[in-house]
C-alpha positions in Angstrom: 0.0 -0.1 0.0 2.8 2.4 0.9 4.6 1.8 -2.5 1.3 2.4 -4.4 0.7 5.7 -2.3 4.0 7.2 -3.2 3.5 6.3 -6.8 0.0 8.0 -6.8 1.6 11.0 -5.1 4.4 11.4 -7.7 1.7 11.6 -10.3 0.0 14.4 -8.9 0.0 17.4 -11.2 1.5 19.7 -8.6 4.0 17.2 -7.7 5.2 16.6 -11.2 5.5 20.4 -11.6 7.7 20.6 -8.4 9.9 17.6 -9.5 10.5 19.2 -12.8 11.6 22.5 -11.2 13.9 20.6 -9.1 15.6 19.0 -12.2 15.8 22.5 -13.7 17.5 24.1 -10.7 20.4 21.8 -10.3 22.9 24.5 -11.5 21.6 26.8 -8.7 21.7 24.0 -6.2 25.3 23.2 -7.0 26.0 26.8 -6.5 24.3 26.5 -3.1 26.3 23.5 -2.2 29.7 25.3 -2.8 28.4 28.5 -0.9 27.7 26.3 2.2 30.9 24.3 1.7 33.0 27.6 1.8 31.7 28.4 5.3 34.0 26.7 8.0 32.0 24.6 10.5 34.2 22.5 12.8 32.2 20.6 15.4 31.5 23.1 18.3 32.1 26.0 16.0 29.1 25.9 13.6 27.7 29.4 14.3 28.8 31.1 11.1 27.3 28.3 9.0 24.2 28.3 11.3 23.8 32.0 10.7 23.9 31.5 6.9 21.3 28.7 7.2 19.0 30.8 9.4 19.1 33.6 6.9 18.2 31.3 4.0 15.3 29.7 6.0 13.9 33.3 6.6 14.5 34.3 2.9 12.6 31.2 1.7 9.6 32.0 3.8 9.7 29.2 6.5 7.9 30.2 9.7 9.1 30.3 13.3 12.7 30.4 12.2 15.0 30.3 15.2 18.4 29.3 16.4 18.9 27.7 19.8 21.7 28.0 22.2 23.6 25.1 20.6 23.2 26.7 17.1 20.6 24.3 15.9 18.6 26.2 13.3 14.8 25.5 12.9 12.3 26.6 10.2 8.7 25.3 9.8 6.6 24.8 6.8 3.2 24.9 8.3 0.4 22.3 8.1 -2.7 23.4 6.1 -5.0 23.0 9.1 -4.9 23.7 12.8 -5.4 20.0 13.7 -2.4 19.0 15.8 -0.6 16.1 14.0 2.9 14.8 14.7 5.3 16.8 12.6 7.9 15.5 10.2 11.5 16.6 11.0 13.8 16.7 8.1 17.5 17.3 9.4 21.0 17.7 8.1 24.1 18.4 10.2 26.0 21.6 10.0 29.5 20.6 11.2 32.5 19.1 9.5 35.5 17.1 10.7 38.0 19.8 9.4 39.6 22.0 12.1 39.5 25.8 12.0 42.0 27.3 9.5 41.6 24.4 7.1 41.6 25.7 3.5 38.4 25.0 1.7 38.9 25.1 -2.0 36.1 23.9 -4.2 36.3 23.0 -8.0 34.1 21.3 -10.6 35.6 18.7 -13.1 32.7 17.2 -15.3 30.3 15.4 -13.1 32.6 15.7 -10.1 32.5 18.5 -7.5 35.6 18.5 -5.2 36.1 20.2 -1.9 36.5 19.3 2.0 33.1 18.7 3.3 31.4 19.0 -0.1 29.3 15.9 0.3 29.5 15.6 4.2 27.5 17.7 4.6 27.2 20.8 2.4 25.1 18.8 0.0 22.7 17.7 2.7 22.2 21.3 3.8 21.7 22.6 0.3 19.1 19.7 0.0 17.3 21.1 3.0 17.2 24.6 1.2 16.0 23.1 -2.1 13.3 21.2 -0.2 12.2 24.4 1.6 12.1 26.4 -1.7 10.0 23.7 -3.3 7.5 23.4 -0.4 6.9 27.2 -0.2 7.0 27.9 -3.9 4.2 25.2 -4.6 2.3 25.9 -1.4 1.8 22.2 -0.7 -1.2 21.6 1.4 0.0 19.1 4.2 -1.8 17.6 7.1 1.3 18.0 9.4 4.0 20.5 10.0 7.3 19.8 8.3 10.2 21.2 10.4 13.6 21.7 8.6 16.6 21.6 10.8 20.2 22.3 10.5 21.7 20.7 13.4 25.1 20.7 15.2 27.4 18.1 16.6 27.2 15.1 14.4 30.8 14.7 13.8 33.8 13.8 15.9 33.2 14.5 19.7 30.0 16.3 19.1 28.3 13.0 20.3 25.0 13.9 18.5 24.3 16.8 21.0 22.4 18.7 18.2 20.1 15.9 17.4 19.6 15.0 21.1 18.3 18.5 21.5 16.1 18.1 18.4 14.5 14.9 19.5 13.9 16.3 23.0 12.0 19.2 21.3 9.8 17.3 19.0 9.4 13.9 20.8 8.6 10.4 20.1 5.5 11.1 18.0 7.5 12.9 15.2 9.0 11.2 12.1 12.7 11.9 11.4 14.4 12.0 8.0 18.1 12.5 8.3 19.7 13.8 5.1 23.3 13.2 4.2 25.1 14.5 0.9 26.3 11.0 -0.1 24.7 7.6 0.2 22.4 7.9 -2.7 20.5 4.6 -3.1 21.1 3.6 0.5 18.8 3.6 3.5 19.8 3.5 7.1 17.3 2.3 9.5 19.7 0.5 11.8 22.1 2.6 14.0 25.3 1.1 15.0 26.4 1.8 18.6 29.7 3.8 19.2 31.5 4.4 22.5 34.5 6.7 22.6 37.2 6.9 25.3 40.2 8.9 26.2 42.9 6.7 27.7 45.6 8.8 29.6 48.9 7.7 31.1 51.0 9.3 33.6 54.6 8.0 34.3 57.8 9.3 36.0 59.5 10.1 32.9 62.8 12.0 32.8 66.0 12.5 30.7 66.5 9.9 27.9 70.0 9.4 29.1 70.3 10.2 32.7 66.9 8.4 33.7 67.0 5.6 31.2 64.8 2.8 32.7 62.3 5.1 34.1 58.7 4.2 32.8 57.6 6.3 29.7 54.0 7.2 29.2 54.4 7.0 25.3 56.0 3.4 25.7 53.2 2.2 28.0 50.6 3.7 25.6 52.3 1.8 22.8 51.8 -1.3 24.8 48.1 -0.7 25.4 47.6 0.0 21.7 49.3 -3.2 20.8 47.1 -5.2 23.1 43.9 -3.5 21.7 44.9 -4.3 18.2 45.3 -8.0 19.1 41.8 -8.3 20.4 39.7 -10.6 18.3 36.3 -9.0 17.3 33.4 -10.7 15.5 32.8 -10.0 11.7 29.1 -10.6 12.3 27.8 -8.6 13.9 30.4 -6.2 12.5 32.5 -4.8 15.4 35.5 -2.6 15.1 38.0 -0.5 17.1 40.2 2.4 16.1 42.9 4.5 17.8 42.3 7.9 16.0 44.5 10.3 17.9 47.6 9.8 20.0 49.4 12.6 21.9 52.3 12.8 24.4 55.9 13.6 25.1 57.8 16.7 25.4 61.0 16.2 23.2 63.0 13.5 21.4 65.4 13.2 24.4 62.7 13.2 27.2 61.1 10.2 28.6 57.5 11.0 28.4 55.6 11.9 31.6 52.1 12.0 29.9 50.6 10.4 26.8 46.9 9.9 25.7 44.8 8.4 22.9 41.3 8.6 21.6 39.7 5.3 21.0 36.6 4.6 19.0 34.6 1.3 19.5 31.7 0.3 17.2 29.4 -2.5 16.8 26.1 -3.4 15.0 25.1 -5.3 18.3 25.0 -3.6 21.8 26.1 -7.0 23.4 29.2 -7.2 21.2 30.0 -3.6 21.8 29.7 -4.1 25.6 32.1 -7.1 25.4 34.6 -5.2 23.4 34.6 -2.2 25.9 35.0 -4.8 28.8 38.1 -6.2 27.1 39.6 -2.8 26.8 38.8 -2.0 30.4 40.5 -5.2 31.4 43.7 -4.2 29.4 43.7 -0.8 31.3 43.1 -2.6 34.7 45.9 -5.1 34.0 48.2 -2.1 33.1 47.5 -0.5 36.5 47.9 -3.8 38.2 51.3 -4.4 36.6 52.5 -1.0 37.4 51.4 -1.3 41.1 53.2 -4.7 41.4 56.4 -3.5 39.7 56.4 0.0 41.5 56.8 1.7 38.0 54.9 4.7 39.0 52.6 4.4 36.0 48.9 5.2 36.3 46.3 4.7 33.4 42.9 6.2 33.3 40.0 5.6 30.9 37.3 8.2 30.5 34.2 7.7 28.3 33.9 10.9 26.0 31.2 9.8 23.6 28.2 7.5 23.4 26.2 7.1 20.2 23.4 4.7 21.1 22.4 1.7 18.9 18.8 1.1 17.7 16.7 0.3 14.8 13.2 0.0 13.4 11.9 -2.9 11.3 12.4 -2.9 7.5 8.7 -3.1 7.2 8.1 0.0 9.2 5.9 2.5 7.0 8.7 5.2 7.0 11.3 2.8 5.6 8.9 1.5 3.0 8.1 5.1 2.0 11.9 5.8 1.7 12.2 2.6 -0.6 9.2 3.5 -2.6 10.6 7.1 -3.2 13.9 5.6 -4.4 12.0 3.3 -6.7 10.0 6.1 -8.0 12.9 8.2 -9.2 14.3 5.3 -11.0 16.6 3.7 -8.4 15.8 0.0 -8.6 18.6 -1.4 -6.4 18.2 -0.2 -2.8 20.9 -0.9 -0.2 20.1 -1.1 3.4 23.0 0.0 5.7 23.9 0.2 9.3 25.5 3.3 10.1 26.3 6.0 12.7 24.4 9.2 11.9 22.1 11.6 13.6 19.4 8.9 13.2 21.0 7.0 16.1 19.2 9.2 18.6 15.6 8.6 17.4 16.2 5.0 16.4 17.7 4.3 19.8 14.4 5.3 21.2 12.3 3.2 18.8 11.2 6.5 17.1 10.6 6.2 13.2 13.7 7.5 11.5 15.7 7.0 8.4 18.8 8.4 7.0 19.1 8.9 3.2 21.5 10.4 0.7 21.1 12.8 -2.3 24.1 11.8 -4.4 27.1 9.7 -4.5 30.4 10.9 -2.9 33.8 9.6 -2.0 36.9 10.4 0.2 34.7 11.6 3.0 36.6 13.2 5.9 39.6 13.8 3.7 40.8 17.0 1.8 40.2 15.4 -1.6 36.6 14.7 -0.9 34.3 14.7 -4.0 30.6 14.6 -5.0 29.4 12.8 -8.1 26.4 14.9 -9.1 25.0 12.4 -11.5 22.2 11.3 -9.2 21.7 14.6 -7.4 18.4 15.4 -9.3 16.9 12.1 -8.4 18.3 12.2 -4.9 16.4 15.6 -4.4 13.3 14.1 -6.0 13.4 11.4 -3.5 13.7 13.7 -0.5 10.6 15.6 -1.8 8.6 12.5 -2.3 9.6 11.0 1.1 8.9 14.3 2.9 5.4 14.5 1.2 4.6 10.9 2.0 5.9 11.1 5.7 3.7 14.4 6.1 0.6 12.3 4.9 0.1 14.4 1.7 -3.2 13.4 0.4 -3.6 12.5 -3.3 -6.8 13.3 -5.2 
């Protein structure tokens, strides 16, 4: 029934006109992608990009546009009636992985658009603006409010703080559509769990010659990393670990007094993630026990700095089926279901209907040579419009 409903919706005269206009506006949308990409937005420093999105929301005629204390930006396309129905929340994250001061060049080469953050997530944000423009231009009569949100804190140590605030605001009755620039043809309705830790080591240290034999925090850190990388993790459910950052030491001829690392643990299954965390904690505990026994003066601490909760909704859920139907309707016959870590983790972990979709294909995410393949962007935007209308219960004639 859901598939048929989306198909009927797509053949409505007003929807056909809107879809054609989206196709005709691709050049302007590409300009919008680059304009957003050029605005720095490291995690916890999204204010400048948030200000840009707020101004765009206002210019496009969305109602109740506001920016909260975190710099989440909200805009409402109002329902046609005053009857209170659960809203649809369409959200894309503002932040990038690139630190302040990173050069942000952008260039076009055929069907490819290059630039740091061009797909993740300048394209998702431009998709929000294209959706807002379409809804307001064609004055769609919808039974439910559609809230468009540009949220903070999706990347790095943001720990999904922006989406936590969004879900707290709109609650469990809303439907959530998370928009990423890449991932076209893929639907994520299963959120992998992620736990992140800072492991720090203190040691006596000293001069590399005069105090040779004293414990080094860097050496001890290396031992712990080696033990972590020797851990056996299951392939199914997929479970991973990664040491992403290491720091420590003073100079080449100093035995390090301090060292630290940032550790990322992930799994499709909460039980497997818990087992992996336990194994790492045992390594840390053993390091402390060995230091105590040998009187080395070494102290190891482990602090949790991030927890992206796991969760899922069934593949046969109405929102998932709508997303599949929207992809089929725009000509994507092969749909992939993926488990991922996105802003959808927050609603999915609470059993709230949510999907994460993509607008185009991209590559080299989180790298300076990131690129966007714009080939499927028109279809990706059409998919977003159809899914939004269906989720908002747009009535066909």
